[in-house]
DRENGU-323007 format. One record per residue (C-alpha): x, y, z; residue number from 1; residue in one letter. Coordinates in nm, 2 decimals, m for minus. Example, Ala and Ser with C-alpha at 12.3 -4.5 7.8 and 13.67 -1.06 7.14 Angstrom:
BEGIN
ATOM 1.23 m0.45 0.78 1 a
ATOM 1.37 m0.11 0.71 2 s
END
This chain:
BEGIN
ATOM 20.34 4.74 2.70 1 k
ATOM 19.94 4.81 2.72 2 y
ATOM 19.87 5.11 2.93 3 i
ATOM 19.48 5.25 2.95 4 g
ATOM 19.16 5.17 2.83 5 g
ATOM 19.29 5.07 2.48 6 a
ATOM 19.54 4.90 2.57 7 g
ATOM 19.39 4.71 2.84 8 f
ATOM 19.09 4.60 2.58 9 s
ATOM 19.34 4.51 2.31 10 t
ATOM 19.57 4.29 2.56 11 y
ATOM 19.27 4.10 2.63 12 f
ATOM 19.13 4.09 2.25 13 m
ATOM 19.44 3.93 2.16 14 i
ATOM 19.49 3.69 2.47 15 n
ATOM 19.10 3.55 2.51 16 e
ATOM 18.93 3.57 2.18 17 i
ATOM 18.98 3.28 1.99 18 k
ATOM 19.03 3.29 1.62 19 p
ATOM 18.76 3.26 1.37 20 g
ATOM 18.47 3.30 1.64 21 i
ATOM 18.16 3.43 1.51 22 e
ATOM 18.10 3.76 1.69 23 p
ATOM 17.77 3.68 1.82 24 f
ATOM 17.90 3.36 1.95 25 s
ATOM 17.87 3.35 2.35 26 p
ATOM 18.21 3.26 2.33 27 e
ATOM 18.29 3.64 2.20 28 n
ATOM 18.37 3.88 2.47 29 k
ATOM 18.35 4.22 2.50 30 i
ATOM 18.56 4.47 2.73 31 f
ATOM 18.48 4.78 2.91 32 f
ATOM 18.84 4.96 3.05 33 m
ATOM 18.92 5.22 3.19 34 t
ATOM 19.22 5.46 3.14 35 g
ATOM 19.52 5.48 3.38 36 p
ATOM 19.38 5.88 3.51 37 c
ATOM 18.99 5.74 3.45 38 t
ATOM 18.81 5.86 3.77 39 g
ATOM 19.04 6.18 3.88 40 y
ATOM 18.91 6.51 3.91 41 p
ATOM 19.03 6.64 3.65 42 f
ATOM 18.87 6.75 3.25 43 s
ATOM 18.90 6.46 3.02 44 g
ATOM 18.98 6.16 3.31 45 s
ATOM 18.61 6.02 3.23 46 g
ATOM 18.72 5.80 2.93 47 r
ATOM 18.66 5.44 2.85 48 h
ATOM 18.72 5.19 2.57 49 c
ATOM 18.50 4.92 2.48 50 i
ATOM 18.63 4.63 2.26 51 g
ATOM 18.51 4.30 2.11 52 c
ATOM 18.51 4.11 1.78 53 k
ATOM 18.30 4.35 1.56 54 s
ATOM 17.99 4.22 1.39 55 p
ATOM 18.03 4.48 1.11 56 e
ATOM 18.42 4.40 1.00 57 t
ATOM 18.45 4.08 1.19 58 f
ATOM 18.80 4.23 1.30 59 g
ATOM 18.85 4.39 1.63 60 y
ATOM 18.62 4.70 1.71 61 a
ATOM 18.75 4.93 1.98 62 k
ATOM 18.52 5.23 2.05 63 s
ATOM 18.56 5.48 2.33 64 e
ATOM 18.34 5.71 2.51 65 s
ATOM 18.35 5.98 2.76 66 g
ATOM 18.11 6.11 2.99 67 g
ATOM 18.02 6.01 3.39 68 f
ATOM 17.98 5.64 3.37 69 w
ATOM 18.38 5.57 3.37 70 a
ATOM 18.47 5.78 3.62 71 a
ATOM 18.18 5.58 3.86 72 e
ATOM 18.29 5.25 3.76 73 l
ATOM 18.57 5.32 3.88 74 r
ATOM 18.45 5.48 4.21 75 h
ATOM 18.30 5.16 4.27 76 a
ATOM 18.63 4.99 4.26 77 g
ATOM 18.66 4.80 3.92 78 f
ATOM 18.90 4.88 3.64 79 d
ATOM 18.72 4.73 3.38 80 g
ATOM 18.44 4.47 3.34 81 i
ATOM 18.46 4.13 3.08 82 i
ATOM 18.15 4.01 2.98 83 v
ATOM 18.17 3.65 2.88 84 e
ATOM 17.89 3.38 2.78 85 g
ATOM 17.55 3.48 2.69 86 k
ATOM 17.24 3.55 2.92 87 a
ATOM 16.93 3.30 2.92 88 d
ATOM 16.72 3.62 2.94 89 k
ATOM 16.79 3.97 2.92 90 p
ATOM 16.97 4.12 3.24 91 v
ATOM 17.14 4.41 3.31 92 y
ATOM 17.48 4.40 3.54 93 l
ATOM 17.43 4.61 3.87 94 w
ATOM 17.81 4.71 4.00 95 v
ATOM 17.83 4.89 4.30 96 h
ATOM 18.07 4.96 4.61 97 d
ATOM 18.33 4.63 4.49 98 g
ATOM 18.03 4.40 4.40 99 e
ATOM 17.86 4.33 4.11 100 a
ATOM 17.54 4.16 4.05 101 e
ATOM 17.31 4.04 3.73 102 i
ATOM 16.97 4.14 3.78 103 r
ATOM 16.67 4.06 3.54 104 t
ATOM 16.59 4.27 3.22 105 a
ATOM 16.29 4.14 3.08 106 s
ATOM 16.09 4.44 3.20 107 h
ATOM 16.34 4.70 3.01 108 i
ATOM 16.41 4.49 2.68 109 w
ATOM 16.24 4.69 2.39 110 g
ATOM 16.23 5.01 2.57 111 k
ATOM 16.49 5.33 2.47 112 t
ATOM 16.81 5.42 2.66 113 t
ATOM 16.61 5.73 2.83 114 k
ATOM 16.33 5.47 2.97 115 e
ATOM 16.60 5.17 3.04 116 t
ATOM 16.81 5.49 3.25 117 q
ATOM 16.48 5.60 3.44 118 d
ATOM 16.37 5.25 3.55 119 t
ATOM 16.65 5.10 3.63 120 i
ATOM 16.78 5.43 3.82 121 r
ATOM 16.43 5.43 4.00 122 n
ATOM 16.46 5.07 4.10 123 e
ATOM 16.78 5.10 4.25 124 l
ATOM 16.65 5.40 4.43 125 g
ATOM 16.95 5.64 4.30 126 d
ATOM 16.95 5.93 4.07 127 q
ATOM 17.31 5.91 4.04 128 h
ATOM 17.34 5.57 3.88 129 v
ATOM 17.54 5.64 3.57 130 r
ATOM 17.47 5.32 3.29 131 l
ATOM 17.62 5.21 2.97 132 a
ATOM 17.33 5.04 2.77 133 m
ATOM 17.15 4.99 2.45 134 i
ATOM 16.81 5.02 2.29 135 g
ATOM 16.60 4.83 2.01 136 p
ATOM 16.92 4.88 1.80 137 g
ATOM 17.18 4.67 2.02 138 g
ATOM 16.87 4.39 2.15 139 e
ATOM 16.82 4.32 1.79 140 n
ATOM 17.14 4.30 1.70 141 m
ATOM 17.20 4.57 1.40 142 v
ATOM 17.59 4.53 1.31 143 r
ATOM 17.65 4.90 1.37 144 f
ATOM 17.45 4.91 1.71 145 a
ATOM 17.60 5.13 1.98 146 c
ATOM 17.67 5.16 2.34 147 i
ATOM 17.52 5.46 2.50 148 i
ATOM 17.61 5.61 2.84 149 n
ATOM 17.50 5.91 2.99 150 d
ATOM 17.25 5.96 2.73 151 l
ATOM 17.49 6.16 2.50 152 r
ATOM 17.81 5.98 2.44 153 e
ATOM 17.81 5.69 2.24 154 a
ATOM 18.08 5.42 2.22 155 a
ATOM 17.96 5.43 1.82 156 g
ATOM 18.23 5.21 1.63 157 r
ATOM 18.22 4.89 1.55 158 g
ATOM 17.90 4.73 1.62 159 g
ATOM 17.98 4.71 2.01 160 t
ATOM 17.59 4.78 2.09 161 g
ATOM 17.50 4.44 1.92 162 a
ATOM 17.73 4.25 2.10 163 i
ATOM 17.57 4.33 2.38 164 m
ATOM 17.26 4.26 2.24 165 g
ATOM 17.39 3.90 2.14 166 s
ATOM 17.46 3.87 2.49 167 k
ATOM 17.12 3.98 2.62 168 n
ATOM 17.33 4.24 2.84 169 l
ATOM 17.06 4.54 2.84 170 k
ATOM 17.23 4.77 3.04 171 a
ATOM 17.60 4.82 3.31 172 i
ATOM 17.46 5.03 3.62 173 a
ATOM 17.73 5.18 3.82 174 v
ATOM 17.77 5.37 4.12 175 r
ATOM 18.09 5.42 4.40 176 g
ATOM 18.15 5.59 4.68 177 d
ATOM 18.52 5.49 4.71 178 s
ATOM 18.81 5.73 4.57 179 r
ATOM 19.08 5.64 4.32 180 v
ATOM 19.40 5.54 4.46 181 e
END
């Protein structure tokens, strides 16, 4: 009934977002979902879908992106991520080999996506970490802000980057070594 990143994102949007909430409210959630083929070694298998209540339309925002981030998320042992609430201070999520941890991002708040990627990769000691992240536009909750991964892929519909900013979430860094079953 709900297949793929768009299906899962829609399912969770319908079942976990209360009608009438404000997009920038901590009650809004943002869903990062992969598809059934994500992470397999063939062309086009690196897609993911990001969904939330849109700060632009106040309806459902569904934005998709390609690149390597989603495949790396699957290799880290996750099919998707649901972000809810709001952090007190800027943070990033570090997802790796079946684990997820919240880390401080105060030192990268205000930086561009390139600076953010370089800083987090150096901090984690791994240049192969993949990031989905926001720049200053998302941090300042510009209603059309995007989420950028691999520095050239954008989830650009509906202001998804602004929702990350409203949650004080600078980035989601992923790395994994497992195979997709």
